[in-house]
N, C-alpha and C positions, 0 to 999 in steps of 0.2 A: 835413043841409046844414051845411057847414062855413062859418064866418064868413069874409068876405073878408079877405085877407092885405095888410097895408098897409106893413109895415116892410120894410127893404132889408138884404141883397140879396134880392129877391123870389123869384128861381128857387129858391135855397137853401132858403127858407121852404116853398115848394111841395114841394120834394124831402122836407123834414122831414114834412110833412103826409101825403104819399103813404106814407112809411116808417111812420108811426103807424098808418094804415089797414091796411097789411099786417101789421104786427105784431098788431093787434087781430083779424086773421082775416077782414077784409072781403074780401080777394082771396086765395085760397089758392094754395100752391105749384103752379105750372104754369097758373094761371088767367090768362086775358086780361083786361086792364083794359078799361074802357069806352072807346068811340070818342073820339078826341082832342077833338072839339067838345063832347061831352057832359061829359067830364071837366074841361075848361077852364071850362065854365060851372058846374059844381058848385063848383069852387074859387074862382071869381070872378076868374080871371086870363086873360090873352091866351094864345093857342095857341103863340106864340113862347116864352113864359115856361114854359109846361107842357113844351114840347119840351126846353128847357134842363134843367128839373128831371129829366126822364126820362133824359137823357144823363148827369146827375150820377149817378143811381141805377144806370144801366146800368154806368158806370165802376166802380162799388163792387160789382158783380155781383148786385144785387138785381133788376134788370129787364133784359129782353132785347128790343130793338126788331127785329122780323122784317118784312122788306119784304113788303108786300102782305098780311100776316097780322095785325099789330098788335103791342101790346106785352104781354109776358108776365112773370109773376112767377117768378124763378128762384132766389130765396133769401128767407127770411122775416125776415132781419135783415142788417145790414151785418157781415160777418165780421170777427172781431177780427184784429189784426196777428199773423201767425204767431209772430214772435218773443215777443210779450207772451203768447201762449197758453202757450209752452214755459216762460217765466219763472214763470208762475203754477202750472204743473203740477208735482205732486210727482214725484219720481224713479221711483217705482213705475209711475205713470201712462206716463212716458216709456219706461221699459223694455217695458211691455206693448205700446206702439205699435211699438217696435223688434222685438219678437218677432213680431208680426203682419207686418211689413215683411220682415225679414230672413230668416225662414223661407221665405216666398214667394220672395224674391230668390235664396236658396240653391238652390231647386228650379229656378228659371229659369237660373241659372248653370250647373247640371249639364246642362240642356238646350242651352244656347247657347254654352258656353265654347269658345274657341279654344285652339290650343296655346300661344299667346302669354298668354292668361289663366291657364292652369295655371302657366306659369313665373312670372308675376307673383304668384300665390298663394303658390307655394312660396318665393319671395324674401321675401314678407310674413310668411310663417310663420316662416322662419329669423330675420327681423329682430325678431320679438317672442319668441324663445326666451329661457327664464330665463338671465340672464347677470350678476346681481349689479348691475344698473343701478339708478338712482334710480327711485322711484315715478313721478314725471312722465314720465320717457322710456319706462318700460314701458307706461304708459297711452296715450301717443301712438303707440307701436309697435303696440298692440292696436287702437287706432282705425284705423289704417293697413290693417291686416289685414282688418278687417270692412269697410272701404270697398272693399278689393280684390275682396271677394266680391261686393258690390253692383255694382261695375263690370263684373264678369264676366257679370251678368245682362243687360247691354246694354239698359238702360231708364233713360233720363236722369231721369224723374220720380223713381224710387226713389234715384238718387244725390243729387238736390236734397233730398229728404225726409231722407236719411241725414246730409247735411251740415248740415241744420237742427238735428238732434238733438245732433250732437257736443258742442258747447259745453256744454250742459245735463248730459249724461252724463259727459263728462270730468271736470268738477269733482266730481261725486258720487264717481266711481270713485277719483280721487285721494285724497279725503278718507277713503273706506272703506279703501283699502290702506294708508294711513298708520296708521289706527287698528287695523285688523285685517287683517294681511297673510294672503294665501291659505294655507290648510292645506297644499296641495301645488301648487306652481307646476308640477311635471312633469305632474300629472294635468290641470291646466288646459290646458297646452300640447298634451297628447295629445288632448283634446277638439277643439282647433282642427285638429290634424292629421287627425282622422277627417273633419272637415268637408272638408278640402282633397281628401282621397282619394276621398270620395263624389262631389265635383264632377268630379274628374279622370276617374273611371270612368262619368260620366254617370248616376249613381244618383240621380235627383231625390228619391224618398222618404227615402232615407237622409240626404241632404244637408239637407233640410228638418228632419227629426228631429234631426239633430246641432245644427243651429243653435237650435232651439227648446229642446232640453234644456240646452245651454250657457247660453243667455240667461235661461232660467227659473231656473237655479241662481244666476245673477248677481243676478237680481231678489230672490231669497230671502236672499242674502247681504247686499244693500244694505238689505233690510228690517229 
């Protein structure tokens, strides 16, 4: 039995109390919370206050109120801000996530690409060709190429994920290339060309493999 909550704002404190119970495992993921009257009595608050607390946690993705079914646990904690997660993550972890996302995106691009997508990919490939440009410009051109692959997959969620990764990866790549230029810019560019051609000929396994191989090599270089 939780002691009655007296300080204000009361609904925020009720939300905190519910969250602590969820974190402690009292209500597992997917579990339905007790009925509103029961839960309000346990917490020593009115039903309107409880509803406000539930709305707060629903807004944070922890609870889901389903009409006629009840309130269900949809997360075991309040998720961290995405940008904060990426700032804390080391570059290797970010690149591992990129490998998982971009290899699948490359396969989807091979299956879904339009003639316009192929033209955009070839323009982006030409734009990142070795041309004696400064490191920053080269990295920006490379990011634009990889984004074009994601766009060709025609999945807006993947595009949003890639855009979230860009600032973290860009900084690391700029620092790496200034300290350790690529052994062969031509070989690196050829790896990108193979990816484009695999997408153009609708070869999903080859496109995924080309993306995974290139990004794995980049991860090893940055490591």
